[in-house]
N, C-alpha and C positions, 0 to 999 in steps of 0.2 A: 422264743420256746412252743411247743407244739401240746395245745391243750386242748381237752375236752369237755365239755359244759354239758349235763345232762338237766332238761327242764329249762324251758325259753318264757318262764312265766315274766313279773316284772324286773325281778332281780336277776335271773339270767339274761334277759333279754338286754337290762343296762350294761350288766358284764360284758357280755359277748360283745357290744359296742365298744365299750373301751380298751377291751384286750386287742379287740380290733385294730383298734386305732394308733394302738403303743407297738405296732409290728408283729403280734404272736401270730401263730398259723394258729387257727380256732377251729373247731367241729361241734355240731350244734347236735345233740340228739333229744329227739320229743316225739310223743306218739299220737299228738294231735296234729289233724291235719290244718286246721287254720291256722295253727302256729306255725309249723314248717311253710307255710306258704307266705306269712309275712315276714318270715325271717328271712327268705330266699328273697325276697322284692328289698328288705330293706339295709340287708346286712351281707358285706363280700365275705362269706363264710360257708363252709358245706355243710350243708344240712342234713341228717339222716334220718329217717321216719322208723320209731321201732322203741321198745322196752331197753333203758337204759341196764336193767337189772338181767339183760339175757347177754350171755356170753359170746353167740355170735354176731350181736348187734356192736357192742365192744370191740372186737375184733375187727369188723368192717370199718370201725372208726378209724382203726389203728391203735387202738389200745396199746400193743405190745412196744409203741418206740414213744409214746407219749410220756413227757416231763410231769404232767399234771392232769387228774380228771377234778371235777368240781361238781358236784351233785347238789341241785338245788330246786328240787320237784316239791310237790308240795306235802309230800310225806317223809315224815323223819325215817321210816323202815326201810322205804325204799333207799333213801338217801345212805346209809348205811350200807346196805345191801350191796350197792353201785361200787361203792368206794371198796370194800372187802373185795370184790369178785375182779375190780380193776387190778388192786395191789398183787392177788394170786396171779393174773393173765402180763404181770409186767410193767405196771403205772409206776413209776417215780415216786409221785409223790399224790393225796388225794386230801380233797376238804369236802366237808357234807355240811349242808344248813341240819341243824339239827333245834328245834324249837322246844321240845317240851322239856320241862326242868329235870323229870327223872332220866329222862334219855341224855342230857348235857351233862348229869351227873355219872350217869354210867361211861360216858367216854372215858374220865378219868379213870375208871377204875379198868377198862377195857381196851385202853389206847393202844397197845402193841396188837391184840388179839383183832382189833377192830381193822386194822393199816389204817388209820386214819395220821394224817400229818397235822390238821386243823379243823375246827368245828365251829362254824359261826352260827350264832344266833339273833337275827336283825331285830326281832324285838325285844331283847335284853338291853342290846349294845342301844337301842331306841331308848328304853327306859332310864338305863345309865346316863345317857345324854341329856335326857331331860332332869334327871335326878341331880345334875352337877349344874345345872342351869338357875334349877329352882334356890338350890343353895346359895347360890351368887347371883343375884337378882340383877346385877348390873349388867352381867354379860350377856352376849347373844349367842357364841355360839365357843364352843370348847375344843382343842385337840391336843392329845398328848404327842411330845415328840420327845427322842433321846432316849428310848426306852422308860418312857413315863417321867423320868425327870425333870423335864421343861413342857411347858403350854404353850399353843399358840391359842392366844382368846380374840374374838372379835366382840366389840363394844363403841357404843356411840357416844361422840362428841357434841355434850349439849351445849344448845346455843346459852352464851353467858355464864358457861361453867369455867372451870379452872383451867381447863385445857384450849379453850376457845381464845383464839389469836395468840396460840403459845410457840415461840420456835422449838424445834425438837432439841437443839442443844442447848435451849435454857432449860428446858423441861428436863432434860439428862442432868444438868447442874443442881437441879432444888431437889430432887428427889433423893432418897438416901440409900435406896436398893437399885439395882441393875434391870433394867427394862431396855427394849428395844423395840421401837414402833416400826414394824417390815413393811406394812402394806396402807395404803389409804385408798379408799373409793371416795370420790367428790363428783356429785352428777353426772354417774356413770362413767367417770373417767377414774383412770386406776394409777398410782403412782406409787414406784416405791423409792421412799424419800433417804435425803441424807441429812445432815444436822440442820442445813440452812431450811429445812422444809416449816411452814408455819400452818399450824393446823386450824381449822374453822368451824364455827356449829353445825350439826347437822351432817359434819365428815363419818364416815365408818372407819374404824382404824382397827388394825390386826397388830396385836402387840406379843411379843414372846418375852417369856421371862421362865425361871426356874420357879418350880411349885410353891415353894416356901416363900418364895418375894412377892407372889402374885396380888396374894392378899392387903401386902402395904399398898400397893400402886394403886388397887383400888379405893383405899382408905383416903391417898393424895389425890384422887381426882375428885373428891366430896360426893359420890356415886352413893346410891343407897346400897348397905353392905349387912343390913340385919336380915335375918334367915328367918323365914314364913313360919306361920303356927299352924296354918290351917291349909290345906289344899283340897280343890273339886275336882276328881277325873272324872273324866265324861266318856263312858265307854267301857265294858268290861272286855275287853281282847285280852290276849298276852300281854302286849306293853300295859294296859290298865295295870295286869295282876303283879307283874314284875317291879310296875313303881311305886303301886303301891304298899308293895313288900319292902321296898327301901326307904319310902318315906316313915312307915312305920317303926322300922328299925333306928331309924334318927330322930324316933319322938314326937314327929309333927303328925296333928290330927289329919284324916283322910277322909271325905266323902266320896264315893262313888257311886254316879247313877247309870242305870242300863236299863232297856225295855225289856230284856228277856230272863221273864220270873227262874230260870231254871239255871240261866247263870250268873245271876244275883245270888243263887242259894249256894250255891255252889263257890262263889267267892267269899261269903261269909263264913261258911265252916273252913276256908282253907287260911283265912286271914284272921287271927283274932287282933279284935281293937280296930276294925274296919267297919266303920257306917256305910251299910250299904242301900240304896233306895232303887227300888224296881217301879220307874217312871219313864218316863218319856225325854229325853235330855235336849229335845229340837224344840221343846216347847219353853217360851223365854218366861211365862208366868211360873211354872215346873222350878226353874231355874231361880226363880225370885224368890218363891216359898221357900227352897231349901236352902235361901242364904249365899247364893254366890256373890252380892255384894259386898258381904263379910268375908270372903276368902281372901287370901293373899294371893294366891296361884290357880289359875285355873287352865287345866290340861284339856284340851278337845281332842278325843282319840277315836272320834265316829266313824264308821266305813267309807261314807262320803266325802269327798273335799270339798263340795258345796255347802254340807252340812254343816262342817268343822270352820269354814272361813266366816260362815254367817253367824255363829254362834262366839268366834272371837270376836270379831267386829263388834258383838254388842257387849261382850264382857269388857271388850276394852273402851267402848263408849260409856258404860258406867264405873271406869276410872279402878277395875281391877289393878293392882300392881303388877303382877305379871301375869302373861298371856303367853302360850305353847300351844302352836296349832300341830296338828299332824297333816301332811297331801302327800298323795302320791305324783300328781302331775307338777312337775316342777316348773312350770309355765304359769302358776297359780302365785309363785314366790313376789312377781312385783306387782301382784295386785294388791296382796295381803300387807306389803312394804307400803305402798301408796294409803293404806288405808290404819296406819300406825302399827301392825302389828311385826313386831320383828323378831320374836323366836319361831321359825319353822323348823319342824324335823320332817326328814322323809328316811323311812326305812330304806328301802331298799339302795339309798345312797350310801346311809352308814354302814350296808355291810358291805356292797361293790367296795368302799374305801379299806374296809379291815381284808377282803380279799386282796386287794393290790398291793397291800401292804406285803403280804406273807409273798405273792409272785415278784414283789420287785426283790426281797431277800433272797429269794431262791434263784433269782436272774443274776444276781451280782456276785455269785456264785461261780458264773459263769463267762459271760464277756462284758456285763454292764459292772459299774462300780457303785450303782445308786443303791444304798440298802434299804430308804423308804421313801414316800412323796407323800406329802400334805398337801390337798388343794383347799383354794382362798379367793375372796372375792367371785362367789360363781364359777371356780376354775379357771379364772383370768391368770391368779398366779399361783406358783408353785414354791412349796418348801423342801427342798431334796437333803434327803442327809447323807454323807460320803464318809467312808472313810480313808484318813490319809494314810497313807504307804511310803513307801521308802522312794517310790518312784516319784511321788507328789513333789513338785515345785515347790518354792519358797519355803520349805521345813525352817519355823524356827526365825522367820523373818517378821519383823513387827509390822503389822495390819497396815499401818499409815505409810508403811514403802511398800506394798504390794501392789502392785497392778493389775484391777480387776475390770474385768468389761463395762460398759455401762449399765447399769438398771439391773446391777447383782449386788446383795446385801450378805455378808458373813453373819447370821443371826444368833449363832450359839456354837459353842464347843464344848464336847463332852469328854473328859478325861479322869481315868481312873475313880471311874464311879461318882463325880460330880460334875454339873454344868456349869457353864460359865455365861454370860453375856458380854461380848468382847469390845474393847476399846483399840485404840489406835496403837497402844504398844503390846497389847495381845498377839501370839502368832498358835499357829499349830504346830505340834508335833506327830512323828511316826504312830500310830494306833489311833489316834483322834478320832471322836467321830465327829465329822463337821456339820450343820443344818444351812444351806444355803437357799436364800429367797432370789426366784427370777420370776419374769414373766411368761405363761405358760407357753407363748409361742416360742421362745428359745430352748434349741434341743442340747442339752447336757446328759450327755455318756459319761466323761470321765472326770473326774475331780478336775485335772488342769485345763480344760474347758472354761472353765470361771475365769482364766487369767486372759488378760489382754496379750501379750509375749511372754515367751520364754527366757527365763533367766539367764 
């Protein structure tokens, strides 16, 4: 696809990097000289210096022939204007980053007039992800698949716990709900397991399950499932605002600390029931005085990664049950993991994933059959959603008789609005949505690529 990206900040750069790697023809527009130089040096893309809201600049980028324009500048108004102009000039689809709640609501009222195919809000997406992790404390990450009817969740195997030393085939026979362990990470080695695989303590596993069955599996593992009563948020950013709003609506007590007095006053006026403290969240004595030790969860959303890391290490040291850390630089993930901080959120990665799903869906209407893609294990494993068509091989054949390539797993089958975790007697039919789990170095474009031979 021919794609134009306006704004090459953190989100724009990450998005351009991934889209280029996936073979798309990407053009970047930005009006900052230092950003343009960095993009030209590090990315194999065409870069144009200028204002993305200028018609002549858009025409220079080839907007008339573009399949998609994505505007992710720092200003919501500019992003919406860029998308409106692009549609007027002939671009097929547009995506805008819109961060402010008032503008997000405006999108639903003026979708056609604005000419937007999609709105992404990294801060709201991050808040929603954090909220889900707080509600289910034993989970490390969650991702919706099959139009939200099923989930892929990351969770640890606790040494000495129910899963430690258990063969997957035995586990499947013991539990009453149908789940599937679709990936395992063990000491930096990644496995796509079959039934004979034995779990070990300190493994990290990725589990696929229909949303309504997930809680039953968590109960089976014996992990903590009680929901928190109090949460401390450090940093009054947009993520903090959205998260506090969600938590308060769920009946959870929230205390938010921020050093900016004006920001604290604005948050206090906007959210009824929120306890706001105007103080330095990087001061450990302040945190202790404000009751961090009694909090069920601490979420560190400060501007600097290093501050979030130190605070999270402190919260983990004093045994706060759930610690969630926002970072911008993904290379810090290993440091946090070694320090015992398991829940890490990177807003630009979440935003990029949301946009990539949309791109994949649009691309599937052209030459690819991939409906959506979900990445796991630090991008080493992918869950791909395919639509079974009349041209798909082995329709109606039990999976136990279907020849799949090595390291490929059928993780879920969606049919008539329901999702099932398949067994050996299951089969897929024309029109089904099928979730396939593979290692990222295996290129799958069409559904039939998963089979080792043609029938």
